[in-house]
C-alpha positions in Angstrom: 64.6 115.6 129.5 67.8 114.7 128.4 67.9 112.5 125.4 64.6 113.2 124.0 64.6 112.5 120.4 62.2 112.9 117.2 62.8 111.9 113.7 63.7 108.7 112.1 66.6 106.5 113.5 69.9 105.6 111.7 70.2 102.8 109.5 72.9 101.5 110.9 74.2 101.0 114.5 77.6 101.8 113.9 77.1 105.5 113.0 79.8 107.3 115.1 79.4 111.2 114.6 77.2 113.6 116.5 76.4 117.0 114.6 75.8 119.5 117.6 73.8 122.4 115.8 72.6 126.0 117.3 70.4 127.8 114.8 68.6 131.4 115.2 64.9 131.1 114.9 63.7 130.9 111.8 66.8 129.3 110.0 65.5 127.3 107.4 66.1 123.6 106.7 68.2 124.3 103.7 70.3 126.6 105.2 71.3 124.4 108.0 71.5 121.3 106.1 74.2 123.2 103.9 76.0 124.2 106.7 76.3 120.5 108.0 76.9 119.2 104.6 79.6 122.0 103.9 81.4 121.4 107.4 81.2 117.6 106.9 82.5 117.6 103.6 85.7 120.2 104.7 86.5 117.5 107.4 86.6 114.9 105.1 83.7 113.1 107.0 80.9 110.9 105.5 77.2 112.4 106.1 76.2 108.6 106.1 78.0 108.2 109.4 75.6 110.8 111.3 74.2 109.2 113.9 72.2 112.1 115.2 71.8 116.0 115.4 72.1 117.5 119.0 70.9 120.5 120.2 69.6 122.3 123.5 65.9 121.8 124.3 65.1 125.2 123.3 66.1 124.7 119.7 64.6 121.5 119.3 61.6 122.1 117.4 63.4 124.7 115.2 62.1 123.6 111.5 65.5 124.3 110.3 67.1 121.8 112.9 64.9 119.5 112.2 64.4 119.7 108.8 68.3 119.5 108.3 68.4 116.1 110.7 65.5 114.5 108.4 67.7 115.2 105.1 70.5 113.3 107.0 68.0 110.5 108.0 68.9 110.6 111.6 67.0 111.8 114.8 67.3 115.1 116.6 68.3 114.5 120.2 67.9 117.8 122.6 69.6 118.1 126.1 68.9 120.7 128.7 71.0 124.1 128.9 71.8 123.1 132.1 73.5 119.8 131.0 75.1 121.6 128.3 76.4 124.5 130.3 78.4 121.6 132.4 80.1 120.4 129.4 83.7 122.3 129.1 83.9 124.0 125.3 87.1 125.6 123.5 84.4 128.4 122.2 82.8 129.7 124.8 80.2 132.7 124.2 79.1 135.1 126.8 76.1 136.5 124.7 74.9 132.9 123.7 75.4 131.8 127.4 73.2 134.6 128.4 70.4 133.9 125.8 70.3 130.6 125.9 71.7 129.1 129.2 75.1 127.4 127.6 78.3 129.1 126.4 78.1 127.3 122.7 75.2 125.0 121.6 76.7 123.5 118.5 80.1 122.5 120.6 78.3 121.4 124.1 75.5 119.4 122.2 78.0 117.7 119.9 80.3 116.8 123.1 77.8 115.7 125.7 77.7 112.3 124.8 80.4 112.1 122.7 84.5 111.5 123.0 86.1 113.8 120.8 85.6 116.9 118.6 86.6 116.7 115.2 85.5 120.1 113.9 84.9 123.0 116.3 81.9 125.9 116.1 81.7 126.7 112.6 79.2 129.9 111.6 77.2 129.5 108.3 78.6 131.9 105.7 77.8 135.5 105.8 79.4 137.2 108.8 77.3 135.7 112.2 75.2 133.5 109.9 71.8 131.7 111.0 73.2 128.4 112.5 76.4 127.3 114.1 77.6 123.4 113.6 80.2 121.2 115.6 80.9 117.8 115.0 81.8 115.2 117.7 82.9 111.7 117.4 82.1 108.6 119.5 84.4 105.7 120.3 83.1 102.4 120.4 82.5 100.3 123.9 84.8 97.9 125.0 82.6 95.4 123.2 82.6 97.7 120.0 78.8 98.0 120.2 76.6 100.7 119.8 72.9 100.8 120.8 70.0 101.4 118.1 70.2 105.0 118.4 73.8 104.8 117.3 75.3 105.8 120.8 77.9 103.7 122.7 76.7 101.5 125.0 78.2 101.8 128.8 77.0 101.2 132.2 79.2 104.3 133.4 78.5 107.6 131.3 81.1 110.0 131.3 80.4 113.2 133.0 79.8 115.9 130.9 81.9 118.5 132.4 84.9 116.1 132.9 86.8 116.3 129.4 89.9 118.4 129.0 89.8 120.5 125.8 91.7 122.7 123.5 90.8 125.5 121.0 89.9 123.1 118.7 89.0 119.7 119.6 88.6 117.7 123.4 89.5 114.1 124.1 88.5 111.7 126.8 90.7 111.9 129.9 93.5 109.6 130.4 95.0 108.9 133.6 98.0 106.5 134.5 98.8 103.6 134.5 97.8 103.8 130.7 95.9 100.9 129.7 94.7 101.4 125.9 96.3 104.0 123.9 93.8 103.4 121.0 91.4 104.9 123.5 92.5 108.3 121.9 90.6 107.3 118.6 92.6 106.6 115.8 95.4 104.4 115.8 98.0 106.4 117.2 100.6 103.6 117.0 99.8 102.9 113.3 103.1 103.9 111.0 103.5 103.8 107.5 106.1 100.6 107.5 102.9 98.4 108.3 101.8 99.2 104.8 104.8 97.4 103.3 106.1 95.1 106.0 106.5 91.6 104.4 105.1 92.7 101.1 106.8 93.0 97.7 105.4 96.4 96.9 106.3 99.8 95.8 106.8 101.7 98.8 104.8 105.0 98.9 103.9 104.7 102.1 107.5 105.5 104.5 109.3 108.6 103.8 112.9 107.5 104.0 114.7 108.8 100.9 115.3 105.7 98.8 118.8 104.0 97.6 120.1 105.1 101.3 122.5 105.1 103.1 124.8 106.1 100.5 128.0 103.9 100.2 130.2 106.3 101.7 127.8 106.5 105.0 127.5 102.6 105.1 131.4 102.3 104.9 131.5 104.6 108.1 129.0 102.8 110.1 131.2 99.6 109.1 134.0 101.0 110.5 132.7 101.5 113.7 131.8 98.0 114.2 135.6 97.5 115.5 134.7 99.7 118.4 132.1 97.8 119.9 133.6 96.4 122.8 134.2 99.6 124.1 130.9 101.8 125.9 129.5 104.3 123.4 131.1 108.0 123.5 128.8 110.4 122.1 131.1 113.8 122.9 132.4 113.5 119.6 129.1 113.4 117.9 127.8 115.8 120.1 130.1 118.1 118.8 129.6 117.8 115.6 126.1 118.3 115.7 126.3 121.4 118.0 129.0 122.9 115.1 126.5 122.3 112.3 124.1 124.6 113.8 126.4 126.8 115.2 125.3 125.8 119.0 127.0 125.0 122.1 127.2 121.4 122.8 125.3 121.8 125.9 122.1 122.7 123.9 122.4 119.4 122.1 121.2 115.9 123.3 121.6 112.8 121.1 118.8 110.3 120.9 117.6 106.8 119.7 115.7 108.7 117.0 113.4 111.7 117.6 110.6 108.7 118.8 113.1 108.7 121.8 112.5 112.3 122.2 109.0 112.3 122.5 109.2 109.8 125.3 111.7 111.7 127.2 109.7 114.8 126.6 106.6 113.1 127.8 108.3 111.7 130.9 110.7 114.4 132.1 108.6 117.7 131.7 106.0 118.5 134.0 103.2 119.4 131.7 100.1 119.8 133.2 98.2 120.8 129.9 99.7 119.3 127.1 98.6 120.3 123.6 99.3 118.5 120.3 98.7 120.5 116.9 97.5 117.8 114.1 97.3 116.3 111.9 100.7 115.4 112.5 103.0 112.6 113.2 101.2 110.9 115.9 104.1 109.4 118.5 104.0 112.7 120.1 100.7 112.3 121.6 101.0 108.4 121.7 104.0 109.2 124.3 102.3 111.5 126.2 99.0 109.6 126.7 101.6 106.7 127.8 103.1 108.5 130.3 99.5 109.3 131.5 99.4 113.0 130.4 95.8 114.3 129.5 96.3 115.3 126.1 94.7 118.2 124.2 94.2 118.5 119.9 94.5 121.3 118.1 92.7 120.5 114.6 93.8 122.1 111.6 91.1 122.4 109.0 91.1 121.0 105.3 89.4 124.4 103.9 92.1 126.4 105.7 94.8 124.2 103.9 96.0 122.9 107.4 97.9 126.3 108.0 98.5 127.1 111.7 96.4 129.8 113.2 98.5 130.5 116.8 95.2 132.3 118.3 93.7 128.2 117.9 96.6 127.3 120.8 94.6 127.4 124.3 96.4 130.2 126.5 96.6 127.8 129.2 98.6 124.9 127.3 102.1 124.4 128.6 103.4 122.0 126.3 102.8 122.3 122.5 103.6 120.0 120.2 103.9 120.9 116.1 105.7 119.5 113.1 107.2 121.8 110.5 107.1 120.8 107.4 104.5 118.7 108.9 103.4 115.2 108.1 101.4 114.1 106.9 100.1 117.6 105.4 103.5 118.8 104.0 102.6 121.9 105.3 105.6 124.2 105.9 104.6 126.9 108.9 106.4 130.2 108.7 108.9 130.5 111.3 107.2 133.9 112.5 104.0 132.0 113.1 105.5 129.4 115.2 107.4 132.0 117.5 104.3 133.4 118.3 103.3 130.2 120.0 106.3 130.8 122.3 105.6 132.3 125.7 107.3 132.7 129.3 106.5 128.7 131.0 105.7 126.9 128.0 107.7 124.4 126.2 107.3 124.6 122.4 108.1 121.6 120.7 109.0 121.5 117.2 109.5 118.5 115.2 111.8 119.5 112.2 112.4 116.0 111.1 111.8 116.7 107.5 113.2 120.3 107.4 116.5 119.2 105.7 114.2 118.5 102.4 113.4 122.2 102.4 116.0 123.6 100.4 118.0 126.2 102.3 115.7 124.8 105.5 114.0 128.1 105.2 111.4 128.5 108.4 113.8 126.4 110.6 114.1 127.2 114.1 117.0 125.2 115.0 119.4 127.6 115.4 117.4 130.1 117.4 118.3 130.7 120.9 116.3 133.7 121.5 112.9 131.8 121.8 111.7 131.1 125.5 110.8 127.5 126.0 111.8 126.4 122.5 112.9 122.5 121.9 113.7 121.4 118.1 114.0 117.9 117.2 115.7 116.3 114.3 115.9 113.0 113.0 118.7 111.9 110.7 116.7 108.7 109.8 114.6 110.2 106.6 117.2 111.6 104.5 119.9 109.4 105.2 118.1 105.9 105.5 118.8 105.1 109.0 115.7 104.1 110.4 116.9 100.8 111.3 119.9 102.4 113.0 117.7 105.3 115.4 119.7 108.2 115.2 118.2 112.0 115.9 118.9 114.7 118.5 117.1 117.5 120.6 118.1 121.3 120.4 117.1 122.8 123.6 117.8 125.3 126.3 120.7 123.8 128.4 118.4 123.1 131.4 116.0 121.0 129.3 118.4 119.2 127.3 119.5 118.1 131.1 116.4 117.3 132.1 115.7 115.0 129.5 119.2 113.7 129.4 118.4 112.6 133.2 115.7 110.2 132.1 117.6 108.8 129.5 119.2 105.3 130.4 122.9 105.4 130.2 124.6 104.8 126.6 121.0 105.8 125.0 122.8 105.5 121.3 124.9 102.8 119.9 128.4 103.3 118.4 127.1 103.1 115.1 124.3 105.6 115.5 127.2 107.8 116.7 129.5 107.3 114.1 126.4 107.8 111.6 125.6 111.2 113.2 129.0 112.3 113.1 129.5 111.5 109.6 126.1 113.1 108.3 127.4 116.5 110.1 130.4 116.8 107.6 130.1 119.2 105.0 130.1 116.7 102.0 126.9 115.0 103.7 125.4 118.9 103.9 126.2 119.1 100.2 124.6 115.6 99.4 121.4 116.7 101.3 120.7 119.9 99.8 121.1 118.4 96.4 118.7 115.5 97.7 116.2 118.3 98.7 116.8 120.1 95.3 115.8 116.8 93.3 113.1 116.0 95.8 111.4 119.5 95.0 111.3 118.1 91.4 110.2 114.9 91.6 107.5 116.4 94.2 106.4 119.1 91.2 106.4 116.1 88.8 104.0 113.7 91.1 101.9 117.0 91.9 101.2 117.9 87.8 100.2 114.2 87.6 98.0 114.1 90.5 96.4 117.4 88.9 95.2 115.1 85.9 92.6 113.4 88.0 89.3 114.9 88.8 88.8 112.5 91.5 91.9 113.4 93.6 92.1 116.8 95.7 96.0 117.4 97.1 96.8 119.5 100.0 98.7 122.4 98.2 102.0 123.8 98.7 103.6 120.8 99.9 106.8 121.4 101.0 107.9 118.0 102.2 109.0 114.4 100.7 105.3 113.6 100.8 101.9 114.9 99.7 98.4 114.2 101.2 95.5 114.0 98.9 91.5 113.4 99.4 89.3 111.2 97.2 86.1 109.3 97.9 86.4 105.7 98.5 90.1 106.4 99.3 90.5 102.8 101.4 89.4 100.9 98.2 91.7 102.7 96.2 94.3 101.7 98.7 93.5 98.0 98.6 93.6 98.3 94.5 97.1 100.0 94.6 98.0 97.4 96.6 97.0 94.5 94.2 98.8 97.1 91.5 102.2 96.4 93.4 102.1 100.0 95.3 101.9 100.7 99.0 100.1 104.5 100.1 99.8 105.3 103.7 96.3 105.2 105.1 95.5 108.6 106.3 92.6 107.8 108.9 94.7 107.1 111.7 95.9 110.8 111.7 93.5 112.7 114.2 91.7 115.4 112.1 91.8 113.4 108.9 89.3 110.5 107.8 89.0 107.6 105.4 89.1 109.3 102.3 92.8 110.7 103.0 96.1 109.1 101.7 99.6 110.2 101.8 102.2 109.4 98.9 105.8 109.5 99.3 107.6 111.4 96.9 109.7 109.2 94.4 111.7 109.6 91.2 110.0 110.6 88.2 109.9 106.8 86.5 108.2 105.5 89.9 106.1 107.9 89.7 104.9 107.2 86.4 104.4 104.1 86.9 102.3 105.1 90.3 100.0 107.4 88.4 99.3 104.9 85.8 98.5 102.4 88.7 96.1 104.9 90.1 94.4 105.4 87.0 93.9 101.9 87.2 92.4 102.0 90.7 89.9 104.7 90.3 88.6 103.8 87.0 88.1 99.8 88.1 86.1 101.1 91.3 82.5 99.8 90.8 79.6 102.7 91.1 78.4 103.0 94.1 74.5 102.4 94.9 72.3 104.2 97.3 73.5 107.4 99.2 
């Protein structure tokens, strides 16, 4: 019977994780528990948040599964093979389907009564291994409640086979009109500025370069104010952007920041199966969902250094969004790997908002015209301190640019923003940007060296952006203590694929970093010992 369970119940009705497990006959409880523990740890998930271990009926009495659930202090919930077979899974196996009746016990069992696959099917070490594990999350019902087993209270259960999927994660479908963007799980509309708004804090939460705009840029913007009576004319700025990248002007679209570009892409392109590669800037998915799209997620894994695996993106995806270097992981993906994502009939959107911080802009695709369906987004708000002015641009095939332009309102970019765009394309601006990239590289190395002194802090390696991503226990408490000490850090739990143990830290000058490291030491040392599990 679907929903049968054995073993102790969870201690708290707020648990939201479901661990799906498939195991061979004779698998030990130690082996299965070790796999579950490694998977949860690698994804930054807390075992205390697990509500149940789920599997197929035929495996419900396996000592390894029952023993692992007992060590977690949660029940084993079993489901008929036929019910699991109706769940669409990202990693089906014909052999498993023939043997058990469902193409993936772990993923189907995790997803049948949950909303979002956080960790795809993972095998125990040593080849095929003796067990597989997948982790999914349930989202609270409208009233935020769960029943005593940790399951969402609901009067209308989701049909098991109705969820869309990507190769690494699933999400509940969304249909227009879009009423609740947070139904996607993490708060996709949370951004770093919320950490510092109205507070007198040293800002490590926002990635805008400090001491910007420079005086010469402020003067150019101020000079444009004498032309405010005329409607904006973007032709000169558009030509300047095209010239900077060696492209014809018809391949350039000026936008009110990269955020507008994401909205245009979501509304103007006829995507049927859009996929966003996470963790990354959340606005692309938020825009797609607001436009009524069902959005699939590919979750890059912490244990892989959040590096891109092109094979993880489903072949049927007709719009793929990826950042490079990626916010918040600071990982710079090789251009050759990104090229593998391109194919006829697919739009490949590469967000290069932070590429000008990479010395030499290596791995950039902005000047490429030979990659089918390529759309590159650039922002001028970060390096030049123009977040309040809103200016960015799209580089794409002329047909795509024309389609996006049709979706724009008249005069979408203001005269001051156009003046700033043109000024930032000039040779002296490019030289200054290159010098800033070199300084950030040095300052980032100083921050990383300081963080390496903390045994409690794990840093995502090979950071290449103006920020670093770190994982530490009780990160939320550390972040609050840092606020009391005068520093704002960006929380990581609003990025799909991360969780409450992650923080993003902006790179600042050495003096600021030294003060922050002292504050971090105080924040970590001041944490009281945690009792119990």
